N, C-alpha and C positions, 0 to 999 in steps of 0.2 A: 286893105285886108291882106294883101300878099305879105307885107312887112310883119303884120301881127302873127300870121301863120308861122313865119320863120322865127319870130321871137318866142313863140310857144315852144318850138323845138329847142331853142337855146335854153329857155327856162327849164325844160325837162332835163336837159343835159346837166345843168347846174345842180339840180336836185339829186340826180343819180350819181354825179361825180363827188358831191359833198363840198365843193367849193368852186368859186369863180375861176381860180387859177387852174385847177384840174380840168374844169370844163373847157377853158380856153385851149389847153393842150389837146384835149380830145377833138375839139372842133377845128383845130389848127387856126385859131384866131388870136388876136392879142387880148390880154386881160381887159384893157380899156374898152375894146369893142364889145366884149361880152357884158361888161358892166353897163355900157350904154344901152344895149338891147334890153337888159333887165329893167333899168330905170325907165326907158321909153314904154315898156309893156305896163309897168305899174302906173305910169302917168296916163296911159291910154285907158286902163281899167279903173283908174282912180281908187286904187286899193293897194295896201302893202301885202306883198306875197311872201317875202323872206325877211327875217330878222337876222342880222349878222353882227358878230363881234370879231375881234382879231383871231380868235381861236376856233369858233364854230358858227354854223348857220343852222337855222331851224325854220320850218314852214309855219306861217300863220294859219289860222283856221281857213281863211279865204284861199291861202296858198295851197293847202291840202286839197280843197275841193277843186281848185283850178288845175292842179297837177293830175288829178284823176281824169279830168277832161282832156288834158294833153295826151295821156295814155290812150284814151278812146280815139282821139284824132289820129294818133300814130297807127292804131289798128286799122282805122278806116283807110288811111293812105296806103298801108300795106295791102289791104284787101282790094283796093281799087287797082293797084299795080298788078296784083295776081289775076284779077278778073280780066284785065286787059290782055293778059298772056294766057287766058284760059285754054286756048287751043293747043298750047304747048304742054307736053307731058313731062318735060324735064324740069321738075320742081327745084327751086333754089331757095336758100335762106336758112335761118336758125330754127331748130326745134329743140326746146328745152323741156326735158321730162324728168320728173321726180318719181321714185318708186321705192317700195320696200326692197330690202336686199335680195330676198328670195326671188321675187318676180323680176328684178333687174337682171339677176344672174341667168335665170332660166327662160325668161320670155322677152322682156323689154330690150335688153342689150342685143341678144341674137336677132331679134326682129328688126331692130334699127340697122344692124349690119347688113341684113338681107335687103332691107328697103333701099339702102345706099348703093347696092349693086346696080339698081335701076336708076337711081337718082343721085349721082355722085356729087352734085352741087349742094346737097343738103349739108348743113353744119350742125351736127348733133351736140347737145350738152346734156349728159346723163348724170343725174344726181341720185345716188343710192342713199336713202334715208328712211328709216322706219317711222319717223314722226311725220305728221301732216304739215307740210310747209305752206305758207301763205302764197297763193299764186301771184297776187298783185305785188306784194312787197319784194318777192324774190324774182319777179319777171319770168314766171314759169308758164309755159304753154299748156302742159298736161301734167296732172297729178294722178298717178295710179294709186287708188285708195281702196283698202280692204275693210270690209265691215259696213255697218250702217252709216249712211251719209248724214252729216249735220245739216240742219236747215240753213240754206244759203241761196244766193242768187246764181250760184254756179250751176252748170249743166253737167250731166253725167251720162256716159254710155256704158252699159254693163258689158263686161268682157267674159266673165265666167265665174266659177266658184272655186275657192282655194280650200282644199282639205287640210285639216290640222289633226295632230295626234297628241293625246295626253300621254306623256312618256316619262321615263326616268332611266337611270343607269342600273344595271343588275345589282350592284353593291347597295344601292339605296333600298331596293326591295328587301334585301337581307337585313339591313339596318333597321328598317321600320316593320319588319315581319309582315310584309304585304303579301296576301294571298291573291293570285291571279285567277280569272280576271276580276277586277274591282267593279262592283255594281251596287248602287244605292248607298255608297259610303259617305260618311261625314269626313270631309277633307281638312277640317280645322286643325288636326294634329300633324298635318303634312307640311313640309317646307315647299312653298310655291315660288317659282322663279318667274317673275312677270316682266313683260316688255314695258318700257317706261310709259307708253301711251295708255296702258291698261288701267293705271291707277293702283290703289292698294286693296280695295275690296272688289273682287271680280266675280262675275256671274257668267257661266258658260252653259249654253243649251245644246244638248246632243240629240240628234235624230235617232230614234230607236226603232224606226220602221212603222208603217201603216199610219203615218201622220202624227205619231206620238213623239213627245219631247221629254227628255230627262234633263233637269237643270241642277247644276252643282255650284256651290259657293266656295270661293277660295280667298284666302288672306295672304297677300304677298309679303314675304319677309326677305326676299332677294330680288333685285331689280337690275335689268340690263337695258341698254338703249338700242339694241339691234338683235336680229335673229342670230348672227354669228356669235355674239357675246352670250346669249342665252343658251345656245347649243353647247358652247364651251363649258358653261357652268353646269349644265345638265350632265354632260359627259364626265365631269369631275365628281358626280355623285352628290351635288349640293341640294337636290330636291327634284320635284316634278315640274313639268312645263308643258304648255301647249305650243308645239312647233309645227310649221308647215311640213306636210309629209314629203313634198318635193325636196326640201332642204336636208332631210335626214334619211333618205332612202337607203343609202349605203350603210349607215349605222343600224337601221332597223334590220336590214338583210343579214348583217353579221352579228346581230344581237348585242351590239354595243349600247343600244338604247332599246327599251322594251315598251310596247304599247300596253298600258295597264288596264285599259277598258276592253270589253268584248268587241270583237272585230265588226259586229253588225251595228255598233254605235258610231255614228258619223258626226263629225263637227266640221261644217262647211260654212265659209263666210264668202259672200259675194264680193267681187272686186270690179272696180269701175275706172274708166278714163274720165277725169273731171277737168273741165275747162271753164273759162270765163268769157268766151267769145260770143255767147248767145247765137243768133242766126248769122252773125257777121264773122264767120270763121275763115281764116286764110286757107286757100286750097291745099297747100302742102300739109297743114295740120289735119284737115279732113281726110286727105288721102292716107296719111299715116295711121289715123284712128281706124279707118276701114281695113287697112292692111293688117294692123295689130289684132283687130277683132277676128279676122279669118284665122290668123295663127293661133290665137287663144282658144277658139272654138274647136280647133283640130286636135287638141290634147286634153288630157285629164290633169287637173291641178289639185 
C-alpha cells in the first residue's frame, strides 16, 4: 500500500507536468524511475491510465477518474498534516484565490496582505479574472464569485453584496439625447457594453424599494473581458454599462461617469467564497475565509 500511495503522487505529477520528462524534473527522479512507477501502478490496477505518443499524452477515462481520486488523496494528506499541527496558529502553505478585478483590488488583495502579517509562511497565489475559473482544473482553493451560483458540488460562503451602477459618459448622454434620470425606458436603442460572462442578451433587476423590482433588458453590442476594459470603453463614450460602484467611485465623484438611473434604484449582486473542500477543508483555507468574511462585512461594497 505504501508503494501505491507514492505512485499515486507520481502519477498526479505526470498529469500536472504534461510529460514523464517534466515530472521527473519536478520530482528530482530519473525518467526511467518515473516510467517504472507509472507502469507498476497500471499493472497493480490492471487498467491503462495514460495514452502516450512521442508528442503528447492524454488521460484515459479510467485515468481521469483515478486522477480525481489522487487529488482527493492529496487534500486528505494536507488536511491530516494540518490537523496534526492544529494547536499551532502559524499557518503555512499555498492559498490560491481567483477573484474579479474589482474585488481583487479592493478586498481580496489587501485582505491577503493583512492576513500574511500574522501568517508570513502563507504562500499566496492571487488570480484576477472576471471569468469563473474551474477550481479543479486550475488547482484553485477559493473562487470569489459574484452573482447567482450555478448548481454544483462546490460549497459557498456568502461574503456580502456588490453594488453596481448603470452608467455612461456625459458625451453619450448628449449623443443619445438621454434625459435623466432614466426610468421605465426601453434600452434596445442604447449601446450596451457587456462583460464577457454576461452573454449577449442581458436581464438586470433593480431594487426600487419596498420589496419591488424593476427589470430591464439589454442587448450587448460591445463586449469586454474585465471591469477595467469595460470602464475604459464606457469612459470613451461607447455606451452604457453596469459597473461596480467601488471601481468607479472617483469617476462618479468627478462626473466623468453618470449614474443614469434614479439614486434610489439599487443593483446589488451577492458575492461568495466558493471552494471544493466540503467538510475536509485545510485549516489555513478556513482561517482565511473567516478573516475575509470579517473584512468584507466591515465595509459597503
